[in-house]
PASEBA-1860 file (N, C-alpha, C; in nm, 3 decimals):
! residues 227
1> XXXXXXXX> 4.389/4.299/-2.049/4.530/4.265/-2.069/4.547/4.115/-2.058 ~ 4.619/4.057/-2.154/4.638/3.912/-2.154/4.766/3.870/-2.085 ~ 4.861/3.963/-2.065/4.984/3.930/-1.998/5.085/3.864/-2.089 ~ 5.199/3.826/-2.030/5.308/3.765/-2.105/5.340/3.631/-2.040 ~ 5.303/3.519/-2.104/5.331/3.388/-2.045/5.481/3.356/-2.048 ~ 5.517/3.234/-2.007/5.657/3.196/-1.991/5.743/3.234/-2.112 ~ 5.856/3.300/-2.083/5.953/3.336/-2.186/6.090/3.350/-2.121 ~ 6.199/3.335/-2.197/6.333/3.333/-2.138/6.401/3.470/-2.141
9> XXXXXXXX> 6.505/3.485/-2.055/6.594/3.600/-2.058/6.734/3.555/-2.018 ~ 6.834/3.631/-2.062/6.972/3.609/-2.018/7.053/3.737/-2.040 ~ 7.141/3.769/-1.943/7.244/3.869/-1.967/7.216/4.012/-1.924 ~ 7.103/4.038/-1.855/7.072/4.176/-1.815/6.983/4.174/-1.692 ~ 6.941/4.293/-1.647/6.848/4.304/-1.536/6.719/4.370/-1.586 ~ 6.606/4.312/-1.551/6.475/4.363/-1.592/6.408/4.428/-1.472 ~ 6.375/4.555/-1.486/6.313/4.632/-1.378/6.168/4.661/-1.416 ~ 6.075/4.611/-1.336/5.933/4.636/-1.360/5.881/4.731/-1.253
17> XXXXXXXX> 5.816/4.840/-1.297/5.764/4.942/-1.205/5.622/4.973/-1.247 ~ 5.528/4.949/-1.158/5.387/4.958/-1.193/5.326/5.089/-1.143 ~ 5.248/5.153/-1.230/5.176/5.275/-1.194/5.030/5.246/-1.159 ~ 4.967/5.158/-1.237/4.826/5.123/-1.216/4.808/4.975/-1.246 ~ 4.708/4.914/-1.181/4.676/4.774/-1.207/4.750/4.680/-1.113 ~ 4.757/4.552/-1.152/4.822/4.450/-1.069/4.876/4.339/-1.158 ~ 5.000/4.298/-1.133/5.066/4.191/-1.208/5.117/4.083/-1.114 ~ 5.120/3.960/-1.164/5.176/3.848/-1.089/5.299/3.797/-1.163
25> XXXXXXXX> 5.411/3.790/-1.093/5.537/3.741/-1.152/5.568/3.602/-1.097 ~ 5.611/3.512/-1.186/5.662/3.381/-1.144/5.779/3.345/-1.234 ~ 5.882/3.280/-1.176/5.994/3.241/-1.261/6.042/3.100/-1.228 ~ 6.135/3.052/-1.311/6.180/2.914/-1.304/6.273/2.887/-1.187 ~ 6.310/2.990/-1.111/6.394/2.972/-0.993/6.312/2.978/-0.864 ~ 6.181/2.973/-0.878/6.094/2.969/-0.761/6.055/3.103/-0.704 ~ 6.095/3.212/-0.770/6.057/3.345/-0.723/5.917/3.380/-0.772 ~ 5.843/3.448/-0.689/5.711/3.496/-0.730/5.678/3.622/-0.651
33> XXXXXXXX> 5.590/3.703/-0.707/5.551/3.824/-0.637/5.437/3.893/-0.709 ~ 5.361/3.969/-0.633/5.251/4.047/-0.689/5.290/4.194/-0.688 ~ 5.273/4.260/-0.802/5.303/4.402/-0.813/5.173/4.481/-0.821 ~ 5.159/4.579/-0.731/5.048/4.673/-0.736/5.101/4.812/-0.766 ~ 5.016/4.914/-0.765/5.060/5.050/-0.795/5.176/5.095/-0.706 ~ 5.284/5.142/-0.768/5.400/5.191/-0.695/5.500/5.085/-0.657 ~ 5.469/4.956/-0.681/5.562/4.848/-0.648/5.666/4.831/-0.759 ~ 5.781/4.774/-0.722/5.888/4.749/-0.818/5.947/4.611/-0.796
41> XXXXXXXX> 5.983/4.545/-0.905/6.063/4.423/-0.895/6.188/4.441/-0.980 ~ 6.298/4.389/-0.928/6.428/4.400/-0.996/6.479/4.258/-1.015 ~ 6.474/4.209/-1.138/6.511/4.072/-1.168/6.645/4.068/-1.241 ~ 6.744/4.006/-1.180/6.873/3.984/-1.244/6.865/3.852/-1.320 ~ 6.860/3.859/-1.453/6.843/3.736/-1.531/6.971/3.654/-1.537 ~ 7.087/3.721/-1.537/7.215/3.650/-1.533/7.224/3.538/-1.635 ~ 7.260/3.418/-1.587/7.283/3.303/-1.675/7.156/3.252/-1.741 ~ 7.041/3.293/-1.689/6.918/3.256/-1.758/6.802/3.230/-1.664
49> XXXXXXXX> 6.685/3.275/-1.706/6.563/3.254/-1.629/6.446/3.248/-1.727 ~ 6.347/3.170/-1.693/6.221/3.168/-1.767/6.114/3.220/-1.672 ~ 6.038/3.321/-1.715/5.940/3.380/-1.624/5.815/3.423/-1.699 ~ 5.712/3.455/-1.621/5.586/3.506/-1.677/5.544/3.629/-1.599 ~ 5.472/3.718/-1.668/5.414/3.837/-1.607/5.269/3.845/-1.653 ~ 5.179/3.812/-1.562/5.038/3.801/-1.597/4.954/3.893/-1.508 ~ 4.845/3.947/-1.561/4.756/4.027/-1.476/4.709/3.946/-1.356 ~ 4.709/4.009/-1.241/4.659/3.945/-1.120/4.514/3.900/-1.141
57> XXXXXXXX> 4.478/3.783/-1.084/4.345/3.726/-1.107/4.234/3.821/-1.063 ~ 4.250/3.883/-0.947/4.147/3.976/-0.900/4.134/4.095/-0.994 ~ 4.249/4.146/-1.041/4.246/4.259/-1.134/4.184/4.216/-1.267 ~ 4.212/4.093/-1.310/4.155/4.044/-1.436/4.002/4.040/-1.427 ~ 3.951/4.000/-1.310/3.805/3.993/-1.293/3.741/4.131/-1.286 ~ 3.806/4.222/-1.212/3.746/4.354/-1.191/3.770/4.449/-1.307 ~ 3.881/4.428/-1.380/3.914/4.515/-1.493/3.978/4.645/-1.448 ~ 4.015/4.727/-1.545/4.080/4.854/-1.515/4.201/4.875/-1.603
65> XXXXXXXX> 4.274/4.982/-1.576/4.392/5.016/-1.656/4.517/4.952/-1.597 ~ 4.598/4.894/-1.684/4.728/4.838/-1.645/4.836/4.924/-1.710 ~ 4.913/4.994/-1.628/5.014/5.086/-1.680/5.140/5.079/-1.596 ~ 5.253/5.075/-1.663/5.379/5.072/-1.592/5.495/5.072/-1.689 ~ 5.613/5.044/-1.637/5.735/5.044/-1.717/5.813/4.916/-1.693 ~ 5.879/4.867/-1.798/5.983/4.767/-1.779/6.110/4.821/-1.842 ~ 6.214/4.827/-1.761/6.342/4.887/-1.800/6.447/4.777/-1.800 ~ 6.524/4.769/-1.908/6.632/4.671/-1.915/6.764/4.741/-1.883
73> XXXXXXXX> 6.834/4.690/-1.783/6.965/4.742/-1.743/7.070/4.638/-1.781 ~ 7.161/4.675/-1.869/7.260/4.579/-1.916/7.355/4.539/-1.804 ~ 7.400/4.415/-1.809/7.503/4.367/-1.717/7.639/4.370/-1.785 ~ 7.745/4.403/-1.710/7.879/4.398/-1.769/7.917/4.254/-1.803 ~ 8.013/4.241/-1.893/8.056/4.108/-1.939/8.084/4.013/-1.823 ~ 8.149/4.063/-1.718/8.188/3.977/-1.605/8.068/3.923/-1.528 ~ 7.951/3.987/-1.543/7.832/3.945/-1.467/7.725/3.880/-1.553 ~ 7.751/3.863/-1.681/7.647/3.809/-1.771/7.595/3.673/-1.726
81> XXXXXXXX> 7.683/3.590/-1.669/7.644/3.453/-1.638/7.638/3.427/-1.488 ~ 7.613/3.532/-1.409/7.595/3.511/-1.265/7.461/3.443/-1.239 ~ 7.443/3.394/-1.117/7.318/3.329/-1.081/7.203/3.430/-1.083 ~ 7.089/3.392/-1.137/6.973/3.482/-1.136/6.931/3.519/-0.994 ~ 6.872/3.638/-0.981/6.826/3.686/-0.850/6.702/3.771/-0.869 ~ 6.629/3.791/-0.759/6.501/3.862/-0.765/6.486/3.948/-0.642 ~ 6.455/4.076/-0.662/6.429/4.168/-0.551/6.291/4.229/-0.570 ~ 6.210/4.219/-0.467/6.072/4.268/-0.471/6.062/4.383/-0.372
89> XXXXXXXX> 6.037/4.505/-0.421/6.033/4.623/-0.335/5.892/4.683/-0.340 ~ 5.813/4.667/-0.233/5.679/4.726/-0.232/5.684/4.878/-0.226 ~ 5.576/4.941/-0.267/5.571/5.088/-0.272/5.606/5.151/-0.138 ~ 5.564/5.087/-0.029/5.587/5.143/0.104/5.734/5.148/0.142 ~ 5.820/5.071/0.071/5.962/5.068/0.104/6.048/5.145/0.005 ~ 5.987/5.209/-0.093/6.063/5.291/-0.187/6.084/5.429/-0.125 ~ 6.209/5.472/-0.107/6.236/5.601/-0.043/6.176/5.717/-0.122 ~ 6.123/5.815/-0.049/6.059/5.931/-0.109/6.118/6.057/-0.045
97> XXXXXXXX> 6.149/6.158/-0.129/6.199/6.286/-0.080/6.137/6.397/-0.163 ~ 6.129/6.518/-0.104/6.067/6.631/-0.174/6.149/6.758/-0.155 ~ 6.143/6.845/-0.257/6.208/6.975/-0.251/6.151/7.064/-0.360 ~ 6.111/7.186/-0.323/6.066/7.283/-0.421/5.947/7.239/-0.503 ~ 5.857/7.160/-0.444/5.741/7.111/-0.517/5.769/6.989/-0.601 ~ 5.891/6.935/-0.594/5.929/6.815/-0.668/5.940/6.699/-0.569 ~ 5.870/6.590/-0.598/5.877/6.469/-0.517/5.950/6.361/-0.595 ~ 6.046/6.296/-0.530/6.125/6.191/-0.594/6.097/6.057/-0.527
105> XXXXXXXX> 6.057/5.958/-0.606/6.050/5.819/-0.560/6.175/5.752/-0.616 ~ 6.266/5.715/-0.528/6.400/5.673/-0.569/6.403/5.521/-0.587 ~ 6.398/5.478/-0.713/6.398/5.335/-0.744/6.539/5.278/-0.742 ~ 6.636/5.356/-0.790/6.777/5.315/-0.788/6.861/5.440/-0.778 ~ 6.974/5.431/-0.707/7.062/5.547/-0.692/7.015/5.641/-0.583 ~ 7.035/5.771/-0.604/6.999/5.872/-0.504/6.930/5.989/-0.571 ~ 6.849/6.061/-0.493/6.784/6.184/-0.542/6.730/6.262/-0.423 ~ 6.752/6.392/-0.423/6.701/6.483/-0.320/6.736/6.433/-0.179
113> XXXXXXXX> 6.853/6.373/-0.165/6.900/6.327/-0.035/6.853/6.189/0.006 ~ 6.770/6.125/-0.074/6.721/5.989/-0.043/6.798/5.887/-0.125 ~ 6.819/5.769/-0.068/6.895/5.662/-0.135/6.809/5.538/-0.148 ~ 6.813/5.477/-0.266/6.731/5.359/-0.294/6.772/5.240/-0.208 ~ 6.677/5.149/-0.187/6.703/5.027/-0.110/6.754/4.914/-0.198 ~ 6.739/4.928/-0.329/6.770/4.820/-0.421/6.921/4.800/-0.433 ~ 6.963/4.676/-0.456/7.103/4.644/-0.483/7.119/4.622/-0.633 ~ 7.206/4.700/-0.695/7.225/4.690/-0.839/7.365/4.641/-0.871
121> XXXXXXXX> 7.378/4.567/-0.982/7.509/4.521/-1.027/7.581/4.632/-1.104 ~ 7.504/4.719/-1.167/7.559/4.831/-1.245/7.514/4.960/-1.179 ~ 7.606/5.055/-1.152/7.565/5.182/-1.089/7.471/5.260/-1.181 ~ 7.347/5.275/-1.139/7.247/5.348/-1.219/7.160/5.431/-1.127 ~ 7.095/5.531/-1.186/6.991/5.608/-1.120/6.861/5.587/-1.196 ~ 6.756/5.552/-1.125/6.621/5.550/-1.182/6.531/5.618/-1.080 ~ 6.473/5.731/-1.118/6.394/5.811/-1.025/6.262/5.850/-1.090 ~ 6.153/5.830/-1.017/6.021/5.877/-1.059/6.001/6.014/-0.996
129> XXXXXXXX> 6.007/6.119/-1.079/5.986/6.255/-1.031/5.842/6.297/-1.056 ~ 5.779/6.354/-0.953/5.645/6.412/-0.964/5.658/6.562/-0.937 ~ 5.621/6.643/-1.036/5.638/6.788/-1.028/5.501/6.854/-1.010 ~ 5.484/6.925/-0.900/5.361/7.001/-0.877/5.362/7.125/-0.966 ~ 5.246/7.186/-0.992/5.245/7.311/-1.069/5.336/7.416/-1.005 ~ 5.424/7.474/-1.087/5.517/7.574/-1.037/5.641/7.518/-0.970 ~ 5.660/7.386/-0.976/5.772/7.322/-0.909/5.905/7.358/-0.975 ~ 6.011/7.355/-0.892/6.146/7.373/-0.944/6.246/7.307/-0.850
137> XXXXXXXX> 6.332/7.224/-0.905/6.438/7.162/-0.827/6.553/7.126/-0.920 ~ 6.671/7.113/-0.864/6.789/7.073/-0.941/6.828/6.931/-0.903 ~ 6.866/6.854/-1.004/6.909/6.716/-0.981/7.045/6.696/-1.046 ~ 7.147/6.654/-0.970/7.281/6.639/-1.027/7.294/6.512/-1.111 ~ 7.386/6.516/-1.206/7.424/6.399/-1.285/7.570/6.369/-1.251 ~ 7.596/6.248/-1.207/7.731/6.213/-1.164/7.829/6.217/-1.282 ~ 7.953/6.260/-1.258/8.053/6.263/-1.365/8.068/6.127/-1.432 ~ 8.072/6.128/-1.565/8.091/6.004/-1.640/7.964/5.930/-1.671
145> XXXXXXXX> 7.849/5.979/-1.623/7.723/5.911/-1.650/7.649/5.977/-1.766 ~ 7.580/5.895/-1.845/7.485/5.945/-1.944/7.347/5.950/-1.879 ~ 7.264/6.045/-1.923/7.134/6.060/-1.858/7.027/6.098/-1.959 ~ 6.904/6.053/-1.931/6.788/6.093/-2.010/6.665/6.087/-1.922 ~ 6.555/6.146/-1.970/6.430/6.145/-1.895/6.314/6.122/-1.991 ~ 6.214/6.048/-1.942/6.093/6.021/-2.020/5.974/6.079/-1.946 ~ 5.903/6.171/-2.010/5.786/6.235/-1.950/5.661/6.157/-1.988 ~ 5.577/6.124/-1.888/5.456/6.047/-1.920/5.328/6.114/-1.874
153> XXXXXXXX> 5.337/6.224/-1.800/5.218/6.301/-1.763/5.254/6.449/-1.757 ~ 5.169/6.534/-1.814/5.193/6.677/-1.810/5.312/6.718/-1.896 ~ 5.351/6.844/-1.885/5.466/6.897/-1.958/5.571/6.943/-1.859 ~ 5.692/6.893/-1.876/5.802/6.931/-1.788/5.900/7.019/-1.865 ~ 5.956/7.115/-1.795/6.065/7.194/-1.854/6.195/7.142/-1.796 ~ 6.274/7.081/-1.882/6.400/7.019/-1.841/6.513/7.099/-1.903 ~ 6.585/7.171/-1.818/6.683/7.265/-1.872/6.611/7.376/-1.947 ~ 6.640/7.390/-2.077/6.579/7.495/-2.158/6.471/7.443/-2.252
161> XXXXXXXX> 6.424/7.321/-2.231/6.331/7.260/-2.326/6.204/7.212/-2.257 ~ 6.090/7.233/-2.323/5.963/7.178/-2.277/5.950/7.036/-2.334 ~ 5.923/6.941/-2.246/5.913/6.800/-2.286/5.773/6.751/-2.251 ~ 5.703/6.699/-2.351/5.562/6.661/-2.337/5.548/6.510/-2.318 ~ 5.428/6.465/-2.281/5.407/6.321/-2.259/5.445/6.239/-2.382 ~ 5.518/6.131/-2.358/5.563/6.045/-2.467/5.694/6.088/-2.528 ~ 5.751/6.199/-2.479/5.879/6.246/-2.532/5.992/6.215/-2.434 ~ 6.111/6.199/-2.492/6.230/6.167/-2.414/6.332/6.279/-2.433
169> XXXXXXXX> 6.393/6.322/-2.324/6.497/6.424/-2.329/6.631/6.359/-2.296 ~ 6.727/6.370/-2.387/6.861/6.316/-2.366/6.953/6.432/-2.331 ~ 7.019/6.424/-2.217/7.100/6.535/-2.169/7.242/6.527/-2.227 ~ 7.303/6.644/-2.242/7.436/6.652/-2.300/7.536/6.569/-2.217 ~ 7.625/6.500/-2.287/7.731/6.427/-2.219/7.816/6.526/-2.139 ~ 7.844/6.493/-2.017/7.923/6.582/-1.933/7.842/6.684/-1.857 ~ 7.709/6.685/-1.875/7.624/6.779/-1.801/7.634/6.750/-1.651 ~ 7.645/6.857/-1.572/7.660/6.841/-1.427/7.528/6.815/-1.358
177> XXXXXXXX> 7.417/6.849/-1.425/7.287/6.829/-1.364/7.178/6.884/-1.452 ~ 7.054/6.877/-1.403/6.940/6.926/-1.479/6.845/6.998/-1.384 ~ 6.786/7.108/-1.433/6.683/7.179/-1.359/6.547/7.123/-1.400 ~ 6.469/7.078/-1.302/6.337/7.021/-1.326/6.232/7.126/-1.292 ~ 6.144/7.159/-1.388/6.039/7.257/-1.365/5.912/7.214/-1.437 ~ 5.799/7.267/-1.391/5.673/7.245/-1.462/5.574/7.354/-1.421 ~ 5.511/7.415/-1.520/5.410/7.517/-1.491/5.278/7.453/-1.452 ~ 5.246/7.339/-1.515/5.114/7.277/-1.496/5.118/7.149/-1.413
185> XXXXXXXX> 5.237/7.099/-1.382/5.251/6.971/-1.315/5.289/6.863/-1.415 ~ 5.374/6.770/-1.374/5.420/6.666/-1.465/5.477/6.549/-1.386 ~ 5.491/6.436/-1.455/5.559/6.319/-1.400/5.655/6.264/-1.505 ~ 5.769/6.216/-1.458/5.869/6.163/-1.549/5.955/6.060/-1.479 ~ 6.018/5.976/-1.559/6.122/5.886/-1.510/6.256/5.940/-1.556 ~ 6.349/5.950/-1.462/6.485/5.996/-1.491/6.580/5.877/-1.482 ~ 6.669/5.866/-1.580/6.764/5.755/-1.585/6.905/5.811/-1.601 ~ 7.002/5.749/-1.533/7.142/5.784/-1.553/7.227/5.662/-1.524
193> XXXXXXXX> 7.337/5.648/-1.598/7.426/5.536/-1.575/7.558/5.556/-1.648 ~ 7.659/5.487/-1.600/7.791/5.496/-1.663/7.799/5.395/-1.778 ~ 7.840/5.439/-1.897/7.851/5.345/-2.010/7.947/5.230/-1.977 ~ 7.910/5.109/-2.019/7.995/4.993/-1.993/8.113/4.986/-2.089 ~ 8.102/5.052/-2.204/8.210/5.052/-2.304/8.244/4.909/-2.347 ~ 8.141/4.828/-2.368/8.156/4.691/-2.415/8.063/4.670/-2.534 ~ 8.097/4.575/-2.622/8.007/4.546/-2.734/7.875/4.489/-2.683 ~ 7.767/4.519/-2.755/7.634/4.470/-2.719/7.577/4.390/-2.836
201> XXXXXXXX> 7.535/4.268/-2.806/7.463/4.185/-2.903/7.328/4.154/-2.842 ~ 7.220/4.190/-2.912/7.086/4.172/-2.858/6.998/4.102/-2.961 ~ 6.923/4.005/-2.913/6.825/3.938/-2.998/6.709/3.895/-2.910 ~ 6.588/3.947/-2.939/6.472/3.909/-2.861/6.494/3.930/-2.713 ~ 6.486/3.823/-2.633/6.494/3.836/-2.488/6.635/3.823/-2.431 ~ 6.737/3.824/-2.517/6.875/3.803/-2.472/6.960/3.926/-2.501 ~ 7.048/3.962/-2.406/7.143/4.073/-2.425/7.281/4.023/-2.383 ~ 7.368/4.004/-2.482/7.501/3.950/-2.456/7.606/4.042/-2.520
209> XXXXXXXX> 7.729/3.992/-2.534/7.836/4.073/-2.592/7.868/4.036/-2.736 ~ 7.839/3.912/-2.777/7.874/3.867/-2.911/7.758/3.789/-2.973 ~ 7.750/3.785/-3.106/7.648/3.702/-3.172/7.659/3.555/-3.134 ~ 7.781/3.506/-3.113/7.798/3.366/-3.074/7.733/3.338/-2.939 ~ 7.740/3.434/-2.846/7.676/3.416/-2.715/7.524/3.418/-2.728 ~ 7.472/3.495/-2.822/7.328/3.494/-2.849/7.286/3.358/-2.900 ~ 7.361/3.304/-2.995/7.328/3.172/-3.049/7.334/3.065/-2.941 ~ 7.430/3.078/-2.848/7.440/2.981/-2.738/7.319/2.992/-2.646
217> XXXXXXXX> 7.273/3.115/-2.620/7.155/3.134/-2.536/7.032/3.069/-2.600 ~ 7.016/3.086/-2.730/6.903/3.026/-2.801/6.911/2.873/-2.793 ~ 7.032/2.820/-2.816/7.051/2.674/-2.810/7.023/2.621/-2.670 ~ 7.068/2.693/-2.568/7.045/2.649/-2.430/6.896/2.649/-2.397 ~ 6.824/2.750/-2.444/6.680/2.756/-2.418/6.607/2.641/-2.488 ~ 6.641/2.617/-2.614/6.575/2.511/-2.689/6.603/2.373/-2.630 ~ 6.722/2.358/-2.570/6.760/2.229/-2.512/6.713/2.214/-2.367 ~ 6.646/2.317/-2.314/6.597/2.309/-2.178/6.703/2.336/-2.072
225> XXX> 6.818/2.391/-2.114/6.925/2.418/-2.018/6.912/2.556/-1.954 ~ 6.827/2.642/-2.010/6.811/2.777/-1.956/6.694/2.772/-1.859 ~ 6.726/2.763/-1.730/6.623/2.746/-1.628/6.643/2.847/-1.516
END
């Protein structure tokens, strides 16, 4: 893995969650951190940040698989230009709860009675569910939230549908919850959040509300004002 050298962001929150391997994060506001298996970083890009995500030097020498997720969480218009911030949550501090053969690692929001340690600008749920063979548990969806799940290991039965690795299940709007089951065992990421009901303009590493704001972000980066 060659990694991603310095690049800019503005207007959203970037969530990195690592399953295997090791990454080193550095940004233009002096934040840095090493991510290993099960670790998470939550970066609020706000008014702008330049950062890099590179394989850890020791991992680069020893080799191996690098696998994880980066999730972009949009910021509401009122928070687009707040000061950037960085939260580093090691695996040992991510709350874990279990029920009916289902284990939840709660990255944001709540699940199975456990509450995440992370501070979010937008109310969201991000949960890593691990389903043992024969597992069954119910997970509620808060009123007004949209929800979906991405399966990355095994086959999960979500509601009335079998969802295989690499597939995403989008739940009906207004659904009160979802039944999580698996005959063979599975792992998935569950996401839920309330729609912002605002226009979205996105280009490359920027997520704003209007095309004019995107052009301003590009101009600020080229002029060295996005730091």
